[in-house]
N, C-alpha and C positions, 0 to 999 in steps of 0.2 A: 130330360137329361136322365130320368128316371131312370130311360131302359135298357143302359149303361148301369144298372147294377146288375145283377148275374142272382139271383134269387136262390138261399138253399149251394152258392157255388162257395160258403166255405165250413167247415168242418169246428166242432168242437175244438178235435187239437188243434186244427190250425192257426181257430183264436187263441186257444189257450197258448202257441207258440208263440204268436204277433205277442202276445205283450209280456213273456218272460224275455222278449227281444231284444225289448225295448229297459225291461226293468234290471234284467243282469245284463251289465253293459257293462265296455271296457273301464270304467269309470268305478267300478265299485274294487279293483285293487287300491287306487288311491281315495277312496272311499276310508277304505279299512284304517288306514294311517291316520287321515287326520278326527276318524270318531274314536281313535285311541289314545290321539292326543286331547282328547277335550274330557271324555270318559276314562280316562285311568286303565286298569285291572279290569272294571267288570266294563269293558264298551260291549263285547258281545250280547247285554241286556240290555244294554242300548240301541240297539238293532232289532231286540223281540218289542222291543216298549213301541217304537216304531213301526214295526209290523201294528201293533192296537192301534197307534194310529191311524196310518190310515186305513186299518180296518170298519172305522166308526166314519169315514171319508165311503169310503167301496160300496158300505150299507144303506145310502141316499144315493148316488148311482146305482145301486140294483135295484133299489125299490120302482126312481121312474123309467130307468131302460126297461122293466119287465113292463109299464105300461106304456112307456112310450117305444121301443126299436127301430133305431132308425142311425143312417148313416151320420148323420148328424153331429151325434155324439153331445159333445158338450155344449155345443151351437145351438141342439136341439132342447136339451133342456132349457139356456138360458134363454132363447124365443115360448118355450111353455111360459114358464116364471115370467116374463117381459113383453112377449108376444112383441111381431117385428118391429124391433124401437133402435134405438141408437146407440142402447144402453145394451143391447144385447149383438147387437151387430158388431158394435165393437168388440166387446169382451170378446168375442169368436176370433174378430183377427187379430187376440191382443196375445191371444191362446196359440193361434197360428203361426202366428213372427214368434212366440218362444221354441213351439217345438222347429221350425226354419233352423233358428240361430242357436236348435241343438242340434241340427244332421249337421251341419258345416262344421260345429268344435268335434262332434263323437266323428267326420270325416278327415280334417285334420289329426283327429288322435290316429289314424286309424293310421297312417301316413310315418308319425313319431315313431310309433310300434315298431315299420317298419326299418325305419332308417334308422334309428339311436339303437337297438342291438345287435345291427351287424355294421357300426363305427362306418359307416358313409359318409359324414360327413357331407352330404352335398343341401345345404338347404332350402333350395330352391325349391327338392326332389319334391320334399312335404306338400306342398300345393297341390303342384302334380300327381301324387298317390291320391290326395283329397278328390280333386276333381274325376281323377276317375275310379273313386270309391263313388261316388254319385253315380254316375254316370253306368257302374254293374247296377245299385240302387234301379234307378229307370229303370233300364231296359226287364230287367226281373217282376216292376211291378203292372206292367206292358202284359205279360205273360199270363195264362188265368190261374183264376184264383186257388185252384188246386195245386197247381203244378207250387206256388207259392206258399200255402199251406204246407207243401211236404215239404222244404228246402229249407224255415222255417222251424220242420219240425224236427231237418235232419241235426240242423245249427245248435238248435234247443239244448241236441246229447253231444254235442259234443264240446260247449260250455261246460255242461254239469260235469258230464262223463272228468273235463280235465280239470277242472275244478276240483274234486271228487278225489284225486290220484294224488291231488299235487297236497287237498288238503288233509288228507290218508299217511300218505307219506309223513307230514310234518307230526301228525299226531303221534307217529311208530318213531321219528325219528326221537321226539323229545321221551319214550318212555310213558306216554302219561302223565308226566309232570303234564305244569302248567305257568308258563315262566315269565309270563307279565304279570301275573299276582306273589314271584315267590315274598316282594318287601308286605306280602299282606291283600286284598283285594281291595277297600278304602285307599289306601295309599298313594299319595297325590291326586281324590278324588273328590268333587266335592257336589253338592246338590246339584247345585247352578251348572256346572262343568257337565252334569249327564245330562239333566232337561234339557242345553246348549244339544249336545252328542246326539242325541234322540231327536229335537229339530232334522235337525244335520240329515241322520241317517232316513227319514220321510223321505227326503230325495230320492231315496234309493226306489223303494215303489208306485213315486208320482205316474211311471209308466200303465198302470192300468187302468187310468184312463180312455186310453185308445182304443182299449177296446170296444168300449160303448161304440166308435167309431164302425162298429164292424157289421153295426146292427140289419141294415139294406143287401147284405147277404150271407148271410152265418143262419145254417141250419134255426131255424126252430126257433128265433132267437128272445122272443119274450121269457123262455125259458136259460135259455144255453149262456146269452150274454152275462146274466147273474153269474151264473157255474163258473164259466171264464176268467172272469172275474176274481170267485175267491181260491179256484186255482192254482191261477199265477202269482196269487198275494202267498200262499201255504206254500207256495215252491221256493221261491227268490227268499221268503221268510228264512228256511230250511239252508239254504243254499250260503246265504251270506252270514249267518249265525254258525255254520260251519267251516267259513273263510277265515271268521273272526278269532275262532276257538283254533283251526288253524296253526295261522299265521301267533294266536298270546301261549301255542303249546312252548317255542322253538326261542321266543326273540322277547326280551324286553318292550316295554312301551314305546322305548326311546327308538326301541332300533325299526318298531314296526314305523315312526313315523319317519327317520330316516330312512330306509328303504323304500318310500312310497310305492310305486305301483308292483315296487316288485315284493312287497315282505313276503305273502304266499311261494314264494321262489324262497328265497334267502329259510324261509322258517324249513321247507323242504329240500335243503342242499346237500346235508348230514348224509340223506339217502337219495339224494335224485343227483346227485353233483349238480353241472350245469344243465341238465334236460328237466330241471327245475324251471332254468329261465326261457328255454324252447315250448315249454307248456305254455309258459306265461303267455308270451310273444304269442304265441298259436292260441291259445283260446281268447287274447283280445282282437286279433283283428279278426274272427271271427263273427267275436263277438257286435261288435262295431258298424260290421255289414251288415249280421242280422236286425240291431238297431237301424240301422237308415233306410233296410229296407221296410222296417217296424212302423214306424214315423211315419217314412211316406206315404203309408198304405193309407196312415191315420189321417193329417195332415190333407191330402187327394180330395179325399172323398169328405171332410168337413168346410172344405172351401169347395168343393164341387155344389152340396146342397145350399149354403150359404150363398154364390151366383145363381144358383135357380130361382132363390126364394126374393133374388136382384134384391138383399139383404146391400150388399157393395156394391162400386161401382156398374154399373153392364158391362164399362171399359175392356173389361178382364173379360171378359165371357170366351173372348177370343184363344184365351190361351189361362184355361183355369186349370181345377184338379191338378195330377200327377207334374203335367206341364209346368203351372206358376212354381209349385212347389220346388221344381229342381232347377227353376232358375232363379230362385230367391236363393235357395242354396247354395251352387256355384260362384253369384257376387258374393254371399255371408264371408 
């Protein structure tokens, strides 16, 4: 099965796009409101603190993958630590399962973002669109890695450009003020709430672990896996902090929580009107698709590795990698 890995077929730019594809997802808008509800006016700092926490975990990943770059990612790290054992195989499968469940959730979110803003009201259409999104992600993952890398790079540009437009418009509309802190930066905040918000915000950066699955196909993996992880974390930290500041510029904490997925669009409404909502939907749809592609790419590589090493039942070998991931995601 190792012959299926095309060494050197994925560039550093493509790996960074893969990482940000998972981290800068559609959930970032909803996460903004949830973190704001816990941390209060200082919620942008919670995202920054979470980036620091994620960086501590990333350091460990970088040190291990520099010595053992492999498509198995976390499964490879567990194997290095525990050998070909039940602990390593079981933990790897739990990681794969969590990623598959996330893919199912992201696919459903894709359908929700298309149906609800348009007011179609056909609930049955959401799972249909979710299945379409998974099918599209599979088709793209069957393409050459170079094509996947370019597509993910384009998606990253669209997402970051759209988010930048919304955030800048919100800040300009607010005239440089910070509405979320109008009653004081510590109003309604607590140390426990900030700590909880930081813990929740760490989820925003969890996707960097998928970059380790690029090891067998990334150019100069011993060097570039680590570089891709650090660059992706830095980009995502900037994006999340900018989104938080943009939302807090025009809206109070209560308004951010109430607006949920469209908090940034509401903050930019004075400058962009309904265009802000359209931009949010467009960014969310692209984020869902790129997130699905990146997650499916990563988990398929990990499943292939643990199957080749016979760490999971060989009965699955007839449907491994992308095939297995697709079946599980659609069922979920």
